[in-house]
SELUM-270798 format. One record per residue: x, y, z of N, C-alpha, C in turn. Coordinates in steps of 0.2 Angstrom, whole numbers, padded with zeros to 4 digits, always signed. Layout:
<atoms>
XYZXYZXYZ...
</atoms>
This chain:
<atoms>
+0626+0536+0485+0625+0530+0481+0628+0524+0484+0634+0524+0486+0637+0519+0490+0634+0517+0496+0631+0522+0500+0628+0521+0506+0621+0517+0505+0617+0519+0499+0611+0515+0498+0613+0508+0495+0618+0507+0492+0620+0501+0489+0622+0496+0495+0625+0499+0500+0627+0495+0506+0621+0493+0510+0616+0498+0511+0610+0496+0514+0606+0491+0511+0606+0491+0504+0603+0486+0500+0606+0479+0501+0612+0479+0502+0616+0472+0503+0615+0469+0510+0612+0473+0515+0612+0470+0521+0608+0464+0522+0602+0464+0519+0598+0457+0519+0601+0452+0516+0605+0453+0511+0609+0447+0507+0614+0445+0512+0618+0449+0515+0623+0447+0520+0620+0444+0526+0614+0446+0528+0611+0443+0535+0609+0436+0534+0606+0435+0528+0604+0428+0527+0607+0424+0522+0607+0425+0515+0610+0420+0510+0617+0420+0511+0621+0425+0512+0628+0425+0512+0630+0421+0519+0627+0422+0524+0628+0419+0530+0627+0411+0529+0622+0409+0525+0621+0402+0524+0626+0399+0520+0628+0403+0515+0634+0400+0511+0640+0399+0515+0641+0404+0519+0647+0404+0523+0647+0398+0528+0641+0397+0531+0640+0392+0536+0640+0385+0533+0638+0384+0527+0637+0378+0524+0644+0375+0522+0649+0380+0521+0656+0378+0519+0660+0378+0525+0658+0380+0531+0662+0381+0537+0663+0374+0540+0670+0373+0542+0671+0367+0546+0671+0368+0553+0666+0365+0557+0665+0367+0564+0663+0361+0568+0665+0360+0574+0663+0355+0578+0655+0356+0580+0653+0362+0578+0646+0364+0580+0641+0362+0574+0644+0360+0568+0639+0359+0563+0641+0352+0560+0636+0348+0560+0637+0341+0558+0634+0339+0551+0638+0336+0547+0636+0334+0540+0636+0327+0539+0641+0324+0543+0642+0316+0543+0646+0314+0549+0645+0308+0551+0648+0306+0557+0653+0300+0556+0659+0300+0560+0664+0295+0558+0662+0289+0562+0658+0285+0559+0655+0279+0562+0656+0273+0557+0656+0267+0559+0656+0262+0554+0650+0258+0554+0648+0255+0549+0642+0251+0548+0636+0254+0551+0635+0261+0550+0630+0264+0552+0627+0270+0548+0621+0271+0547+0618+0276+0543+0613+0280+0548+0612+0286+0546+0608+0290+0551+0602+0293+0546+0596+0291+0548+0590+0293+0544+0588+0299+0548+0586+0305+0545+0583+0311+0548+0577+0313+0544+0572+0315+0547+0566+0317+0544+0564+0324+0546+0562+0328+0541+0560+0335+0543+0553+0336+0542+0551+0342+0545+0544+0345+0544+0538+0342+0547+0539+0336+0551+0533+0333+0554+0532+0336+0561+0528+0333+0565+0524+0326+0563+0518+0328+0559+0517+0323+0554+0511+0322+0550+0506+0317+0553+0500+0318+0554+0495+0313+0557+0495+0306+0553+0496+0306+0547+0496+0300+0543+0503+0298+0541+0507+0302+0538+0513+0299+0535+0518+0298+0541+0518+0302+0546+0523+0300+0551+0521+0294+0555+0515+0292+0556+0513+0286+0559+0515+0280+0555+0514+0281+0548+0516+0276+0544+0523+0275+0544+0527+0280+0544+0534+0280+0544+0537+0276+0551+0534+0278+0556+0535+0275+0563+0534+0267+0562+0528+0265+0559+0527+0258+0558+0532+0255+0554+0535+0258+0549+0540+0255+0545+0546+0254+0548+0548+0260+0552+0555+0259+0556+0554+0254+0561+0549+0253+0564+0548+0248+0569+0549+0241+0566+0546+0240+0560+0546+0234+0557+0553+0231+0556+0558+0236+0555+0565+0234+0553+0569+0236+0559+0567+0237+0565+0571+0239+0570+0576+0245+0569+0574+0250+0565+0578+0255+0563+0576+0261+0568+0581+0265+0570+0580+0271+0574+0582+0277+0569+0578+0283+0570+0579+0289+0566+0579+0295+0571+0580+0301+0567+0580+0307+0571+0575+0311+0567+0570+0314+0571+0565+0318+0568+0566+0325+0570+0567+0330+0565+0567+0337+0566+0560+0340+0565+0557+0341+0571+0550+0343+0571+0548+0350+0571+0542+0352+0568+0540+0359+0569+0536+0359+0575+0537+0364+0579+0534+0365+0586+0527+0365+0586+0524+0369+0581+0516+0369+0581+0513+0363+0580+0516+0359+0576+0514+0352+0574+0515+0347+0580+0521+0348+0583+0522+0344+0589+0516+0345+0594+0515+0351+0595+0509+0353+0600+0503+0350+0598+0501+0350+0591+0495+0348+0589+0494+0340+0589+0500+0337+0588+0500+0329+0588+0505+0327+0593+0504+0328+0600+0508+0326+0605+0509+0318+0605+0504+0315+0604+0504+0307+0604+0510+0304+0600+0510+0308+0594+0515+0305+0589+0522+0307+0592+0523+0313+0594+0530+0314+0597+0531+0309+0603+0527+0308+0607+0527+0303+0613+0529+0296+0610+0526+0294+0605+0528+0288+0602+0535+0288+0599+0537+0293+0596+0544+0294+0593+0549+0292+0599+0548+0296+0605+0552+0295+0610+0552+0288+0613+0546+0286+0614+0545+0279+0617+0548+0273+0613+0549+0274+0607+0551+0269+0602+0559+0270+0601+0562+0275+0604+0569+0276+0604+0572+0280+0599+0568+0284+0596+0570+0289+0591+0572+0295+0594+0577+0299+0591+0579+0306+0593+0574+0311+0590+0573+0316+0594+0569+0322+0592+0573+0328+0592+0573+0332+0586+0576+0338+0586+0572+0344+0584+0575+0350+0584+0571+0356+0583+0571+0358+0576+0566+0360+0573+0565+0363+0566+0561+0369+0566+0561+0373+0571+0558+0379+0572+0550+0378+0574+0548+0383+0577+0541+0382+0580+0536+0383+0574+0537+0387+0569+0534+0387+0563+0539+0386+0558+0537+0384+0552+0542+0382+0547+0544+0389+0543+0548+0393+0546+0550+0399+0544+0558+0399+0543+0560+0402+0537+0567+0403+0536+0570+0408+0541+0576+0406+0543+0580+0411+0547+0582+0417+0544+0582+0417+0537+0583+0423+0533+0578+0429+0535+0572+0427+0537+0566+0431+0538+0565+0433+0546+0570+0430+0550+0569+0431+0557+0575+0435+0560+0573+0440+0565+0577+0443+0569+0581+0439+0574+0586+0440+0577+0589+0436+0582+0584+0434+0587+0580+0439+0590+0575+0438+0595+0570+0433+0592+0568+0434+0586+0563+0429+0584+0566+0422+0583+0572+0422+0580+0575+0415+0580+0576+0412+0586+0578+0415+0591+0578+0412+0598+0572+0410+0600+0566+0413+0599+0560+0411+0601+0557+0405+0597+0559+0405+0591+0557+0399+0587+0560+0392+0590+0567+0393+0591+0570+0387+0594+0568+0385+0601+0568+0390+0605+0566+0389+0612+0559+0386+0613+0554+0389+0609+0547+0387+0610+0547+0379+0608+0550+0378+0603+0550+0371+0600+0554+0366+0605+0559+0368+0608+0563+0364+0613+0558+0363+0619+0555+0368+0621+0550+0368+0627+0544+0363+0626+0542+0364+0620+0536+0359+0618+0538+0352+0618+0544+0350+0615+0547+0344+0615+0548+0341+0622+0550+0346+0627+0552+0344+0634+0545+0342+0637+0540+0346+0636+0533+0345+0639+0530+0339+0638+0532+0336+0632+0529+0330+0629+0533+0324+0631+0540+0325+0631+0544+0319+0632+0549+0319+0638+0549+0325+0641+0554+0326+0647+0561+0327+0645+0562+0327+0638+0569+0328+0636+0571+0335+0634+0576+0338+0636+0579+0344+0633+0583+0343+0627+0580+0343+0621+0584+0341+0615+0589+0347+0613+0595+0345+0611+0600+0350+0608+0601+0349+0601+0597+0345+0598+0598+0344+0590+0594+0349+0587+0597+0353+0582+0594+0358+0579+0596+0358+0571+0590+0358+0567+0591+0359+0560+0587+0365+0557+0590+0370+0555+0585+0376+0553+0582+0374+0546+0575+0376+0546+0572+0374+0539+0576+0377+0533+0576+0372+0528+0579+0373+0522+0587+0374+0523+0589+0373+0529+0596+0373+0530+0598+0381+0530+0594+0385+0531+0595+0392+0531+0598+0395+0538+0604+0398+0537+0607+0402+0543+0606+0409+0542+0606+0413+0548+0607+0420+0547+0614+0422+0551+0615+0428+0552+0622+0430+0555+0621+0429+0562+0616+0428+0565+0615+0427+0572+0614+0419+0574+0614+0415+0570+0612+0408+0571+0617+0405+0576+0623+0405+0575+0628+0402+0580+0628+0405+0587+0626+0411+0587+0626+0414+0594+0619+0412+0597+0614+0412+0594+0607+0411+0596+0607+0403+0598+0610+0399+0594+0609+0392+0595+0616+0389+0598+0619+0393+0603+0625+0392+0605+0626+0385+0609+0621+0383+0612+0621+0376+0616+0619+0370+0612+0617+0371+0605+0614+0366+0601+0619+0363+0596+0618+0357+0594+0622+0353+0589+0618+0354+0583+0621+0358+0578+0617+0360+0572+0619+0354+0567+0613+0351+0564+0614+0345+0560+0612+0347+0553+0616+0346+0548+0614+0347+0541+0614+0340+0538+0617+0338+0533+0616+0332+0530+0622+0330+0525+0623+0324+0523+0627+0322+0518+0624+0320+0512+0617+0318+0512+0613+0316+0506+0606+0319+0507+0604+0322+0501+0597+0325+0501+0594+0323+0494+0588+0321+0494+0585+0318+0489+0579+0321+0485+0578+0328+0487+0572+0332+0484+0566+0328+0485+0565+0324+0490+0559+0320+0491+0553+0324+0493+0553+0330+0493+0547+0334+0494+0543+0335+0488+0546+0332+0482+0542+0332+0476+0541+0325+0473+0535+0324+0470+0533+0318+0468+0537+0317+0461+0537+0322+0457+0541+0321+0450+0548+0324+0451+0553+0321+0448+0559+0324+0448+0563+0324+0455+0561+0319+0459+0565+0318+0465+0571+0314+0464+0575+0313+0469+0581+0309+0468+0581+0303+0472+0575+0300+0474+0574+0294+0478+0578+0288+0475+0579+0288+0469+0582+0282+0466+0589+0281+0469+0592+0287+0471+0599+0286+0474+0599+0282+0481+0593+0281+0484+0593+0276+0489+0595+0269+0488+0595+0268+0481+0597+0261+0479+0604+0260+0478+0608+0266+0478+0615+0266+0477+0619+0265+0484+0625+0262+0484+0628+0261+0490+0629+0268+0494+0628+0268+0500+0629+0274+0504+0634+0273+0509+0639+0278+0510+0645+0277+0514+0643+0277+0522+0646+0274+0526+0645+0273+0533+0646+0280+0536+0641+0282+0541+0641+0288+0544+0637+0294+0541+0634+0292+0535+0631+0297+0531+0624+0299+0535+0622+0305+0534+0616+0308+0537+0612+0309+0531+0606+0306+0531+0601+0306+0525+0595+0310+0527+0594+0315+0523+0588+0320+0524+0582+0318+0520+0577+0316+0523+0570+0315+0520+0565+0319+0524+0559+0318+0521+0553+0322+0523+0547+0318+0525+0544+0319+0531+0538+0315+0532+0532+0319+0532+0532+0325+0529+0526+0330+0529+0527+0333+0522+0522+0333+0518+0522+0336+0512+0517+0342+0511+0515+0345+0517+0511+0351+0518+0515+0357+0518+0521+0357+0518+0525+0363+0519+0525+0367+0512+0527+0373+0512+0527+0377+0506+0532+0374+0501+0530+0373+0495+0534+0371+0489+0534+0363+0489+0531+0360+0494+0531+0353+0493+0524+0350+0490+0525+0344+0488+0519+0340+0486+0516+0336+0491+0509+0337+0492+0506+0334+0498+0507+0326+0498+0507+0323+0493+0508+0316+0493+0515+0313+0492+0520+0318+0492+0527+0316+0492+0529+0311+0497+0527+0312+0503+0530+0307+0508+0528+0299+0506+0522+0299+0503+0520+0292+0500+0526+0289+0496+0529+0293+0492+0534+0291+0487+0541+0289+0491+0542+0294+0496+0547+0293+0501+0547+0286+0504+0541+0284+0507+0540+0278+0511+0541+0272+0506+0539+0273+0500+0540+0267+0495+0547+0266+0494+0551+0271+0493+0558+0271+0492+0562+0269+0498+0560+0270+0504+0564+0269+0510+0564+0262+0512+0558+0259+0511+0557+0252+0513+0563+0247+0510+0564+0247+0504+0569+0243+0501+0576+0244+0504+0578+0251+0506+0584+0252+0509+0584+0249+0516+0579+0250+0520+0579+0247+0526+0579+0239+0526+0577+0236+0521+0576+0229+0520+0583+0226+0518+0587+0230+0514+0593+0227+0511+0600+0230+0513+0599+0236+0517+0606+0239+0519+0610+0234+0524+0616+0234+0523+0620+0230+0527+0622+0234+0534+0621+0241+0534+0622+0245+0539+0616+0245+0544+0618+0247+0550+0612+0248+0555+0610+0255+0555+0604+0257+0557+0601+0263+0557+0600+0266+0564+0604+0271+0566+0603+0274+0573+0601+0281+0573+0599+0283+0579+0597+0290+0580+0603+0294+0581+0603+0300+0580+0609+0304+0581+0609+0306+0589+0616+0306+0591+0617+0308+0598+0616+0315+0599+0615+0318+0605+0615+0325+0606+0610+0327+0611+0607+0323+0615+0601+0326+0619+0604+0327+0626+0600+0331+0630+0601+0332+0637+0609+0334+0639+0611+0339+0636+0618+0342+0638+0618+0344+0646+0623+0343+0649+0624+0345+0656+0622+0352+0658+0623+0356+0653+0621+0363+0655+0614+0365+0656+0610+0360+0655+0603+0361+0656+0600+0356+0662
</atoms>
């Protein structure tokens, strides 16, 4: 009985338990906030989207704001001109898996393939070897740190549930936000569990922040490590 119970616990230990541990872990490899002054870091997950990401880039350009985009490899391959525009306009581009899959469901080999295929896709379009990585849903597994050993894993200090039209927390963008904070937003509503029109609400809430914030908006550092 104990043996069967132990076997049944393995998936829980491999994924959810590893995530809980990593989310609480203090490590130079995992970034939730930066020690900078007069600066905020906008990050966007799940894109690029052919409509909403271009609208977002227009908005960022209007306010001379830089951001970091954690892109899905298949979408980057489908919309390379958007990735190229991100790069040309001074934004940072990070890895968000080749397909939008949780690390809980991936073997170490599959996880490595998700990361490396996305890295290669970004490099083919921009010439940059990115080392910024954010796993979808912030899910880790027991192999994540070993597989992503050359990467800077970026989490967040603020999340707004902006993948939903109703019940999101975008009103919090009106509140003061501490320097060095990393804000997680979404520029694609086509992922599982999201509302397809949710990015429209995000864009509406983001513009007042860009217009009134006293901090500057910069892209995250972390590209082109010397080991590549």
